[in-house]
C-alpha positions in Angstrom: -5.3 -8.3 30.3 -8.1 -5.8 30.4 -11.3 -6.0 28.4 -13.5 -3.4 26.7 -17.3 -3.3 26.4 -19.0 -5.4 23.7 -19.1 -3.9 20.2 -21.6 -4.8 17.5 -18.7 -4.7 15.0 -14.9 -4.4 15.2 -13.3 -3.1 12.0 -9.6 -3.6 11.6 -8.1 -1.1 9.1 -9.6 2.4 8.7 -8.9 3.3 5.1 -11.3 3.1 2.2 -12.9 -0.3 2.9 -12.8 -0.1 6.7 -14.1 3.4 7.0 -16.9 2.6 4.5 -18.0 -0.4 6.5 -17.8 1.5 9.8 -19.9 4.4 8.3 -22.6 2.0 7.1 -22.8 0.1 10.4 -22.7 3.2 12.6 -25.4 4.9 10.5 -27.6 1.9 11.2 -27.3 2.6 14.9 -24.7 -0.1 15.6 -21.8 0.3 18.1 -18.6 0.2 16.0 -15.0 0.1 17.0 -12.6 1.1 14.2 -8.9 0.5 14.7 -5.8 1.1 12.6 -2.1 0.6 13.3 -1.3 4.1 12.0 -2.5 7.6 13.0 -4.3 9.8 10.6 -3.6 11.6 8.4 -1.0 9.2 7.0 0.1 8.1 3.6 -0.1 4.7 1.7 0.9 3.7 -1.8 -2.0 4.0 -4.2 -2.9 5.2 -7.7 -5.1 7.7 -5.8 -7.5 8.2 -8.7 -11.3 8.1 -8.5 -13.4 8.0 -11.6 -17.0 9.3 -11.5 -18.4 6.0 -10.3 -15.9 6.1 -7.4 -16.8 9.8 -6.6 -20.4 8.6 -6.5 -19.4 6.0 -3.9 -17.7 8.8 -1.8 -21.0 10.7 -2.0 -23.0 7.7 -0.9 -20.7 7.5 2.2 -21.4 11.2 3.0 -17.7 12.1 2.7 -17.8 14.0 -0.6 -18.0 17.5 1.0 -14.9 16.7 3.1 -13.0 15.3 0.2 -13.8 18.2 -2.1 -12.7 20.6 0.6 -9.2 19.6 -0.5 -10.1 21.5 -3.7 -9.0 18.8 -6.2 -9.5 19.7 -9.9 -12.6 18.2 -11.4 -11.5 16.1 -14.3 -14.4 16.0 -16.8 -12.5 14.2 -19.5 -10.4 11.0 -19.7 -7.8 10.3 -22.4 -5.8 7.4 -23.6 -3.0 8.0 -26.1 -1.0 5.3 -27.6 1.9 5.7 -30.1 0.5 9.1 -31.1 -3.1 8.1 -31.5 -5.5 9.8 -29.1 -8.9 8.9 -27.6 -10.3 11.8 -25.6 -13.8 11.4 -24.2 -16.0 13.3 -21.7 -17.1 11.2 -18.7 -20.8 10.2 -18.5 -22.8 11.0 -15.4 -22.9 8.3 -12.7 -25.5 9.0 -10.0 -25.2 12.7 -10.9 -21.4 12.8 -10.8 -19.6 13.5 -14.1 -16.1 14.2 -13.0 -13.1 12.3 -11.6 -10.7 13.4 -8.9 -7.3 12.6 -7.5 -6.6 13.4 -3.9 -3.4 12.3 -2.0 -4.3 9.5 0.5 -3.4 11.4 3.7 -6.2 13.9 3.0 -8.5 11.4 1.4 -8.4 8.7 4.1 -8.6 11.3 6.8 -11.8 12.6 5.3 -13.3 9.0 5.3 -12.2 8.4 8.9 -13.7 11.7 10.1 -16.9 10.8 8.4 -17.0 7.5 10.2 -16.5 9.2 13.5 -19.3 11.7 12.7 -21.5 8.7 12.0 -20.9 7.3 15.5 -17.9 5.0 15.1 -15.2 5.0 17.7 -11.6 5.3 16.4 -8.5 4.0 18.0 -5.3 4.8 16.2 -1.9 3.1 16.5 -3.8 0.0 17.6 -3.1 -3.5 16.1 -5.1 -6.7 16.1 -2.9 -9.4 17.7 -5.1 -12.4 17.7 -8.8 -13.4 17.5 -11.1 -14.8 20.1 -13.3 -17.8 19.0 -16.3 -19.5 20.6 -18.2 -22.4 19.0 -16.3 -22.0 15.7 -17.1 -18.3 15.4 -15.1 -15.2 15.8 -16.4 -13.4 18.8 -13.7 -10.8 19.5 -10.1 -10.0 19.3 -7.1 -9.1 21.4 -5.8 -5.6 20.5 -2.6 -3.9 21.3 -2.8 -0.1 22.0 -0.1 2.5 21.4 1.3 2.0 24.9 1.8 -1.7 24.2 -1.0 -2.8 26.5 -3.1 -5.7 25.3 -6.8 -5.9 25.9 -9.7 -8.0 24.7 -12.7 -6.7 22.7 -15.8 -8.8 22.0 -17.9 -8.3 18.9 -20.7 -9.8 16.8 -18.8 -9.1 13.6 -15.1 -8.7 12.7 -14.3 -6.9 9.5 -10.8 -7.3 8.2 -9.9 -4.3 6.1 -6.2 -4.4 6.7 -4.8 -4.6 3.1 -3.2 -7.2 0.9 -1.1 -8.7 3.6 -4.1 -8.9 5.9 -3.3 -10.2 9.4 -7.1 -10.9 9.8 -7.0 -13.1 6.7 -4.1 -15.1 8.2 -5.9 -15.5 11.6 -9.1 -16.8 10.0 -7.1 -19.3 7.8 -7.8 -17.4 4.5 -4.4 -15.9 3.9 -3.5 -17.8 0.7 -5.7 -16.7 -2.2 -7.6 -19.5 -3.9 -7.1 -17.8 -7.3 -4.7 -15.2 -8.7 -2.6 -13.9 -11.5 1.0 -12.7 -11.8 1.6 -9.1 -12.7 4.3 -8.2 -15.2 4.1 -4.5 -14.5 5.5 -2.6 -11.6 4.6 0.9 -10.3 6.9 3.9 -9.7 5.6 7.4 -9.2 6.3 11.0 -8.1 4.1 14.0 -7.2 5.3 17.3 -8.6 4.2 20.9 -9.3 2.1 20.9 -12.4 3.6 22.9 -15.3 0.2 23.0 -17.0 -1.8 24.9 -14.3 -4.5 27.0 -16.0 -4.8 24.7 -19.1 -7.2 22.0 -20.2 -4.7 19.4 -18.9 -6.0 20.1 -15.4 -9.4 18.7 -16.5 -8.1 15.4 -17.8 -7.2 12.0 -16.3 -4.8 10.5 -18.9 -2.9 7.4 -19.8 0.0 7.7 -22.2 1.3 4.5 -23.8 4.5 4.2 -25.7 6.6 1.1 -25.9 6.5 -1.1 -22.8 5.7 1.6 -20.2 2.4 3.3 -19.6 2.3 6.7 -17.9 -0.8 7.6 -15.8 -1.1 11.4 -15.1 -3.7 12.8 -12.7 -4.0 16.4 -11.6 -4.1 17.0 -7.8 -4.9 19.8 -5.3 -2.5 22.6 -4.7 -1.4 22.9 -8.3 0.2 19.5 -8.0 0.1 16.5 -10.4 0.8 12.7 -10.0 2.7 10.8 -12.6 2.7 7.1 -12.2 4.7 4.8 -14.5 3.5 1.2 -15.0 6.4 -0.6 -16.8 8.3 -3.9 -16.6 9.0 -4.8 -13.0 12.6 -5.5 -14.1 12.9 -1.7 -14.3 12.3 -1.1 -10.5 16.0 -1.5 -9.5 16.9 1.2 -12.0 14.1 3.5 -10.6 15.4 3.0 -7.1 19.0 3.5 -7.9 18.6 6.6 -10.1 15.0 8.1 -9.9 15.7 11.3 -11.9 17.8 9.4 -14.5 14.8 7.1 -15.1 12.5 10.2 -15.2 14.6 11.7 -18.0 14.6 8.3 -19.8 10.8 8.2 -19.6 10.5 11.7 -21.1 12.8 10.7 -23.9 10.9 7.5 -24.6 7.5 9.0 -24.5 7.3 12.5 -26.1 3.7 12.8 -24.9 4.8 12.7 -21.3 7.4 15.4 -22.0 4.6 17.5 -23.6 2.5 17.2 -20.5 5.1 17.3 -17.8 8.3 18.7 -19.2 9.7 21.4 -16.9 7.9 20.1 -13.8 9.6 20.9 -10.5 9.4 20.2 -6.8 9.3 16.4 -6.9 8.5 14.2 -4.0 10.7 11.2 -3.3 10.2 8.2 -5.6 7.6 5.7 -4.5 7.5 2.2 -6.0 6.4 -1.4 -5.7 7.3 -4.4 -7.8 5.0 -7.2 -6.7 1.3 -6.8 -7.3 -0.3 -10.2 -7.9 -4.1 -9.9 -8.4 -6.2 -12.4 -6.3 -9.4 -13.5 -4.7 -9.5 -14.8 -1.2 -12.3 -16.6 0.6 -13.7 -13.4 2.2 -16.5 -14.4 4.6 -17.0 -17.0 7.4 -18.6 -17.4 10.8 -18.6 -13.9 12.3 -16.0 -12.4 9.9 -15.5 -10.9 6.5 -12.6 -9.4 4.5 -13.2 -6.0 2.9 -11.1 -4.1 0.3 -7.7 -5.4 -0.7 -7.8 -7.9 2.2 -10.3 -10.0 0.2 -9.7 -9.1 -3.4 -7.0 -7.2 -5.3 -6.9 -6.3 -9.0 -4.1 -4.7 -10.9 -3.7 -1.0 -10.1 -3.2 0.0 -13.7 -7.0 0.3 -14.2 -7.6 2.4 -11.1 -10.5 0.5 -9.7 -9.3 -0.4 -6.2 -10.5 2.5 -4.2 -14.0 2.4 -5.8 -14.5 -1.2 -5.0 -13.1 -0.9 -1.5 -15.6 1.8 -0.6 -18.5 0.2 -2.5 -18.2 -3.3 -0.9 -17.1 -2.0 2.5 -20.4 -0.1 2.5 -22.4 -3.0 1.2 -21.0 -5.4 3.8 -21.9 -2.9 6.5 -25.4 -2.4 5.2 -26.0 -6.1 4.9 -24.7 -7.0 8.3 -26.3 -4.3 10.3 -29.9 -5.6 10.5 -28.9 -9.2 11.4 -26.0 -9.0 13.8 -28.0 -10.8 16.6 -28.8 -13.8 14.3 -25.5 -15.7 13.5 -27.0 -17.8 10.7 -28.6 -14.8 9.0 -25.4 -12.8 9.5 -23.2 -15.4 7.8 -25.6 -15.8 4.9 -25.7 -12.0 4.4 -21.9 -11.8 4.4 -21.6 -14.6 1.9 -24.2 -12.9 -0.3 -22.1 -9.7 -0.4 -19.0 -11.8 -1.2 -20.8 -13.5 -4.1 -22.0 -10.1 -5.4 -18.5 -8.6 -5.1 -17.1 -11.5 -7.2 -19.8 -11.2 -9.8 -19.3 -7.4 -10.2 -15.5 -7.5 -10.0 -14.6 -10.6 -12.1 -14.7 -8.9 -15.5 -12.6 -6.0 -14.2 -10.1 -8.5 -12.6 -9.6 -10.0 -16.1 -9.3 -6.6 -17.6 -6.5 -5.7 -15.2 -4.8 -9.0 -15.9 -4.8 -8.1 -19.6 -3.5 -4.6 -19.1 -0.7 -5.8 -16.8 0.9 -7.8 -19.7 4.0 -6.1 -21.2 3.2 -5.3 -24.8 4.0 -2.6 -27.4 1.1 -0.6 -28.9 -0.4 -2.6 -31.7 -2.3 -1.6 -34.9 -5.4 -3.0 -33.2 -5.0 -0.6 -30.3 -4.6 2.3 -32.6 -7.7 1.4 -34.6 -9.8 1.3 -31.4 -8.5 4.6 -30.0 -8.9 6.4 -33.3 -12.5 5.1 -33.8 -13.6 6.1 -30.3 -12.0 9.5 -30.1 -14.7 11.9 -29.0 -17.3 9.2 -29.0 -20.7 9.8 -27.4 -21.5 7.8 -25.4 -17.9 7.5 -24.3 -17.2 3.8 -24.9 -13.7 3.8 -23.5 -14.6 5.7 -20.3 -17.7 3.4 -19.8 -15.1 0.7 -19.0 -13.3 2.8 -16.4 -16.6 3.8 -14.9 -18.0 0.2 -14.8 -21.0 1.3 -16.8 -20.2 -1.6 -19.2 -17.8 -4.4 -18.8 -14.7 -4.4 -21.1 -15.6 -7.7 -22.7 -19.0 -6.2 -23.6 -17.7 -2.9 -24.9 -15.0 -4.7 -27.0 -17.1 -7.8 -27.8 -16.0 -10.3 -30.4 -18.0 -8.6 -33.2 -16.5 -5.2 -32.4 -13.1 -6.7 -32.2 -13.4 -8.5 -35.5 -14.4 -5.2 -37.2 -11.4 -3.4 -35.8 -9.1 -6.3 -36.7 -10.4 -6.2 -40.3 -9.8 -2.5 -40.5 -6.2 -2.9 -39.2 -5.4 -5.7 -41.7 -6.6 -3.6 -44.6 -4.2 -0.8 -43.8 -1.3 -0.5 -46.3 1.8 -2.3 -45.1 -0.1 -4.1 -42.3 1.4 -7.3 -40.8 -1.8 -9.2 -41.2 -0.5 -12.4 -39.5 0.5 -10.5 -36.4 -2.8 -8.7 -36.2 -4.7 -12.0 -36.7 -2.7 -13.7 -34.0 -3.5 -10.8 -31.6 -7.2 -10.9 -32.4 -7.4 -14.6 -31.9 -5.6 -14.5 -28.6 -7.9 -11.7 -27.4 -10.9 -13.7 -28.6 -9.7 -16.7 -26.5 -9.4 -14.5 -23.4 -12.9 -13.1 -24.0 -14.3 -16.6 -24.4 -13.2 -17.5 -20.9 -14.6 -14.3 -19.4 -18.0 -14.8 -21.2 -18.0 -18.4 -19.9 -17.6 -17.2 -16.3 -20.3 -14.6 -16.7 -22.8 -17.0 -18.2 -22.0 -19.9 -15.9 -20.7 -18.4 -12.6 -19.3 -20.6 -9.9 -18.7 -19.1 -6.5 -15.1 -19.3 -5.3 -14.1 -21.0 -8.5 -10.5 -22.0 -8.9 -10.8 -22.7 -12.6 -8.0 -20.8 -14.4 -8.9 -18.4 -17.2 -6.7 -17.4 -20.2 -6.2 -13.9 -18.8 -4.5 -15.3 -15.7 -0.7 -15.9 -15.4 -0.5 -18.8 -13.0 3.1 -18.3 -11.9 2.1 -15.9 -9.1 3.4 -16.6 -5.7 2.2 -16.0 -2.1 3.3 -14.1 -0.2 4.6 -11.6 -2.8 8.3 -10.8 -2.5 8.8 -7.6 -0.4 10.6 -4.9 -2.3 13.8 -3.5 -0.9 13.7 -0.4 1.4 15.1 1.6 -1.5 11.4 2.4 -2.4 11.9 5.7 -0.5 14.8 6.8 -2.8 14.7 10.5 -3.4 15.8 12.4 -6.5 19.5 12.9 -6.7 19.4 16.6 -5.8 17.1 16.1 -2.8 18.1 16.8 0.8 19.2 13.7 2.8 16.4 14.0 5.4 13.5 12.5 3.4 10.9 10.2 5.0 11.3 6.5 4.0 8.4 5.2 2.0 6.4 2.1 3.0 7.6 -1.2 1.8 4.4 -2.1 0.1 0.8 -1.0 -0.8 -1.2 -0.9 2.3 1.6 0.1 4.7 1.8 3.6 6.0 4.1 6.5 6.8 3.3 9.7 8.5 2.1 12.5 6.3 4.1 15.7 5.7 7.7 16.7 4.8 7.3 15.2 1.4 8.4 17.7 -1.1 12.0 17.9 -2.4 13.6 20.0 -5.1 14.1 18.4 -8.5 
């Protein structure tokens, strides 16, 4: 086995979190090796959306010019519509950014990787981490396998595992099983397509349309394209995989707002889907190592926060580690401090994702909130998506009681059902407030937002995730099995 020179940091996984950590470390003058088992550009399953706070993180990494070179529409407004009641608000400015974007991952991740290279990181593609090297109870390096199958050793002062939910680094450091998690009742199925609303205000809006059990998330993309992502009961996934266009027509029939926005769309990609998305926290730091992005913490994708947090805390881990790499005790303390900060900042959003992943019909309480906040300034609803305020603070018990009272006073209201819903939401809020006021690091205490029947590892979906629309040509690339796994970019579009 050959060996490489010593690196200050070895980063395994080169997407949002890994590239962000590599950028921060390299900018500090550290020698960084960034490896990934795929080659860029390449695709990965994702909601792809970046709200203004996430765009601000891209800017902090120095990658915004590259990302915006893809020419994504600047979405200045966000909208949630439920059962015909609309809440449309304009995004507030976050660090000077007042728009959101949606860029397909092959282009987005490539922009981050190229920014890391420009910062001074060395990239090795089609390279996997086979096992770790330990000395004195610390990670001191890894054995890598290159594209030719040759194994070689790399020594490092810090190993960053940024290799997704099924992180091999997490397994190797003994942190694979999350210490806390929640089952997800919703699955994800989506297409890209040509946008039938080019030239209209719809290109300036990131929207969520709720009707019945399924939520539709619609985000405008570069090249006059649009992403439509359905978050419905995971029991629907077999039907999606068997008959993608039949399910598409069913969604249009069940949700007239989706038909209004996307009716007549053409040039669909193959269907992409995933059925198992348990949210979790893992122990994410230890002697000489840390877990960034989805490798350490995953929240439900329905709220679109994963990319933002991956970039933010990848960067913060890199910035914290860079000055103390020669001092093992100081390094471990710095990594632990970032993990604690991540948990504090992400806990409320984790609970929010757990709430949104429940299967529920639109209730009178939902309609009251949306109607009251339509056009609000400041944009209360969008403050939640932009992390300006936590959901349990925006919809605090006093606000919730006011909306519940309004809903119960409506003619014909089912007051008992509204009261039951309000009480249940209050109980969930009480657990979130307790965690915020009395935080405990790596706490395993269950909260009412969590559904404890989650399992690890998640069940892998069938390979039918790559099913193409019925009228598509046969030669269509097969999709990855799961979020975090990659396929080559290109050759995606098929006729509807």
